[in-house]
Structure formats: C-alpha cells, structure tokens
N, C-alpha and C positions, 0 to 999 in steps of 0.2 A: 338164413342160409344164402350164400351167394349164388347168382344165376350162372349157370355154365353156358358156354358159347355154343355147345351142341347138345341137343336133347337126347335122351336115352333111345328114342325111336330112331334117330338118324344114325346113332352108333350101331344099332341092330341091323339096319338096312346095309350099312357098309360092311358089316361082318358077314351078312348073308350073301351079298352080291359083290364079289370082287371087281375091281376096275378092269376094264378091257385093256389088253396090250395094244400097242400101235398096230401090230399085224392083224389082230382081231378087228379093230376099228376099220382098217383098210378093207379087209374081207367083207365086213358088213356093208360098207359103202359100195363096193363092187357089186355085191348081191342086190342091193337096193336099186342101183342104177340099171342092172340087167333086168330086174322086174319091171322098172318103169319103162324101159325101152320095149320090152315085150308087150306091155299093156298098150303102148302107142301103136306098135306093129299090128296087134290084134284089132285095134280100132280101125286102122286104115284097111285091113283085110275085110272087116265087116262092111265098111263104106264101099269098097271095090265090089263086094258081092251084091250090094243093093243097087248100085248105079249101073244101068244098062250100058253096054258097049265097052266095059272094062275087061271083058274076057280076052285073054291072050295079050293084053297090053302089058307093057312094063309097069310094075307097080310102084314107081317112085312116089314118094309122098306128094310131090308137087303135081304129078299127073293125076293122082287120085283126087286131090283137092280141086284142081281145075275142072275135072270131069264132074265132081259133085256140085260145084257152083253152077256149071252150065246146066246140069240135070235139074237142079232146084229152080233155076230161072225158067227153064222150059216147062216145069210142072206148074209154076205160078201163072205163066202165060196160058197154058191149057186150061187151068182152072178159071181164069178170068174169061176166056172165050166161052167156056161152058155156061158160066153165070150170065154172060151177055146174051147167049142164045136162049137160055131159059127165060130171062127178062122179056125178050122179044116175043116169046110164046105166051107171055102173060103170067108166068109162074112167079110167086113171091119168093125171092131169094134173100131177103133182108137178114135172115138168121145165119146165112152163109157168108156174108160180106165181111171183109177184113177192114179194119180202121185204115184209111188211106194215109194218115200221118205215119203210121208204123211202116207201111209199104215204102213211102218216100224216104224215110229215115234209113231203112235197110238198103234201098237202091243207091242212096248217096254214099254209102260205105264201100260199095263194090267198085 
C-alpha cells in the first residue's frame, strides 16, 4: 500500500478545526497584544505600589523603572550599612553576606 502524504489524524484535525479567516487572525493578534500590554501595565503598577515615593507621580514606565532602580540601590546600601554595624558590634553576619562578584557585576551593568 502506498504511503499517503497526510495521515488520517491530520485529516481529522483539519475537518474538526477550520482555518481562521484573515479577520479572525487579526482579531486574535489584537487581543493577544492587548493582553500583553495589560500584563506589562499591571507589572509597572505593582512596582509603583512597592516603591516608596511613587504616590502621586506620573506613572510612565521610565519613571517607575528609574525610581525602582534608585530604591533598590538605596536598599542595598542600607543593608550594607546594617551588616557593617553588626560586624562592628561583634555579630557574625557571614550567613547574610552577598558574593561581592555578583554585586560588582550588577553594579557594572547600571
């Protein structure tokens, strides 16, 4: 028996699921893009809620990212200060220290 170019299962799938029209494809694309933009917007809103000082600010993505970067840097510096203070008091902080290579690499990217 000669091999057919399409299997019976692919014929069944084609019969069960008709091809989308160009308009349906366009509508699906638009819906997917709106969903993606909404997810990004929700992420920026969550960041703006977490970062102090964002209340009443314009919530452009650039503003939120800049404030988030500054807040993160401030938190890292505050943590470093707390660890240094604890060390001076004789407290073992070795389990809380961050690999300095990781810190340097992150700092070089900003």
